[in-house]
VEXKE-267542 format. One record per residue (C-alpha): residue number from 1; residue in one letter; x, y, z. Coordinates in Angstrom, 2 decimals, padded with zeros to 5 digits. Layout:
# VEXKE-267542
  nr rest       u       v       w
 NUM    a       X       Y       Z
...
END
This chain:
# VEXKE-267542
  nr rest       u       v       w
   1    m  098.61  104.36  053.92
   2    s  101.33  101.90  054.93
   3    d  103.88  104.74  054.77
   4    l  101.74  106.73  057.19
   5    n  101.53  103.79  059.62
   6    l  105.25  103.23  059.30
   7    s  106.06  106.86  060.09
   8    y  103.60  106.86  063.00
   9    e  105.24  103.73  064.42
  10    k  108.67  105.32  064.00
  11    v  107.58  108.51  065.80
  12    q  105.97  106.46  068.56
  13    e  109.11  104.34  068.95
  14    e  111.33  107.42  069.11
  15    a  109.04  108.98  071.72
  16    e  109.17  105.82  073.83
  17    n  112.95  105.78  073.55
  18    d  113.15  109.42  074.64
  19    i  110.90  108.77  077.64
  20    s  112.70  105.59  078.60
  21    c  116.06  107.34  078.38
  22    s  114.95  110.10  080.71
  23    i  113.30  107.72  083.17
  24    m  115.37  104.58  082.84
  25    n  118.72  106.31  083.33
  26    k  117.80  106.95  086.96
  27    t  117.84  104.31  089.63
  28    a  115.11  104.03  092.22
  29    e  117.54  105.29  094.85
  30    e  118.37  108.59  093.13
  31    p  115.15  110.46  094.00
  32    y  115.33  109.16  097.58
  33    e  118.99  110.15  097.92
  34    a  118.25  113.62  096.60
  35    f  115.35  113.99  099.03
  36    s  117.05  112.58  102.09
  37    g  120.29  114.38  101.32
  38    a  118.47  117.64  101.86
  39    f  117.61  116.62  105.42
  40    h  120.18  114.09  106.58
  41    k  123.85  113.69  105.89
  42    r  124.23  110.13  104.71
  43    e  127.48  108.24  104.84
  44    q  128.93  107.20  101.53
  45    e  128.28  103.64  100.46
  46    n  131.46  102.28  101.97
  47    n  129.89  099.88  104.47
  48    q  129.63  102.41  107.29
  49    n  126.75  102.09  109.69
  50    p  123.86  104.41  108.87
  51    s  123.35  107.44  111.08
  52    p  121.04  107.00  114.07
  53    r  117.46  108.05  113.44
  54    a  114.95  109.79  115.66
  55    i  112.31  107.36  114.40
  56    p  113.82  103.89  113.99
  57    i  113.21  102.04  110.75
  58    s  112.00  099.01  112.69
  59    r  109.26  101.08  114.31
  60    v  108.11  102.44  110.94
  61    k  108.00  098.90  109.58
  62    r  106.07  097.61  112.60
  63    i  103.48  100.38  112.24
  64    m  103.11  099.71  108.52
  65    k  102.67  095.99  109.18
  66    l  099.65  096.76  111.38
  67    d  097.72  097.14  108.13
  68    p  096.77  093.62  106.98
  69    d  096.86  094.74  103.34
  70    v  100.58  095.57  103.53
  71    g  102.84  092.82  102.25
  72    k  106.54  093.25  101.67
  73    i  107.97  096.72  102.27
  74    d  110.90  097.97  100.23
  75    k  113.87  099.14  102.31
  76    e  114.07  102.47  100.47
  77    c  110.40  103.04  101.25
  78    l  111.07  102.55  104.96
  79    y  113.92  105.07  104.93
  80    f  111.83  107.53  102.95
  81    l  108.86  107.24  105.33
  82    s  111.15  107.51  108.34
  83    d  112.57  110.76  106.94
  84    i  109.07  112.09  106.27
  85    c  107.96  111.25  109.81
  86    e  111.00  112.99  111.27
  87    e  110.39  116.09  109.17
  88    f  106.72  116.14  110.15
  89    a  107.56  115.84  113.86
  90    e  110.22  118.56  113.61
  91    d  107.87  120.91  111.77
  92    l  105.05  120.32  114.26
  93    a  107.38  120.83  117.22
  94    r  108.74  124.04  115.71
  95    k  105.22  125.41  115.22
  96    v  104.16  124.45  118.75
  97    v  107.23  126.09  120.31
  98    d  106.64  129.23  118.22
  99    n  103.06  129.31  119.50
 100    a  104.26  129.02  123.10
 101    n  106.79  131.80  122.51
 102    k  104.05  134.07  121.13
 103    r  102.18  133.59  124.42
 104    n  105.40  134.40  126.32
 105    s  105.18  130.98  127.91
 106    k  108.25  129.12  129.12
 107    a  106.51  125.75  128.76
 108    v  104.74  124.04  125.88
 109    t  101.21  122.91  126.74
 110    i  098.41  120.93  125.12
 111    k  096.81  124.30  124.35
 112    d  099.79  125.11  122.11
 113    f  099.30  121.87  120.19
 114    n  095.57  122.49  119.82
 115    d  096.15  126.10  118.70
 116    v  098.61  124.99  116.02
 117    i  096.24  122.27  114.83
 118    q  093.37  124.78  114.60
 119    q  095.52  127.35  112.75
 120    n  096.82  124.93  110.09
 121    d  094.41  123.23  107.71
 122    t  097.04  120.65  106.82
 123    l  096.99  119.44  110.44
 124    s  093.20  119.10  110.63
 125    f  093.52  115.30  110.73
 126    l  094.96  115.72  114.25
 127    d  091.95  117.70  115.46
 128    g  090.47  116.17  118.61
 129    l  093.38  113.80  119.09
 130    l  094.75  115.57  122.16
 131    e  091.47  116.06  124.02
END
């Protein structure tokens, strides 16, 4: 029985090592860099100023701090959320403009926003916001 426990412990230890190697060899920044690299060209880490953002990091932080349950916010998290907000705004704007173009309108109206919100289930949380 002790041989069985010993082999089980060895298998478990090897499995933990395999998992830790696959997870621990990556830094926290790698997934963020891969994600943000798809949307924004980042300067190399040679002390250059970061590129200007459509949604400033300070604004994202200020909005997050409105929640009393939020304590410290990791810098990478702020950049990640800023990128997500920019992508969301760009996607929404693209859909609204497409809707206006379908109506042969030269101007985007509130009706275009409401139509897009009604047509996309993922935007249902915005329903009634523009009324």
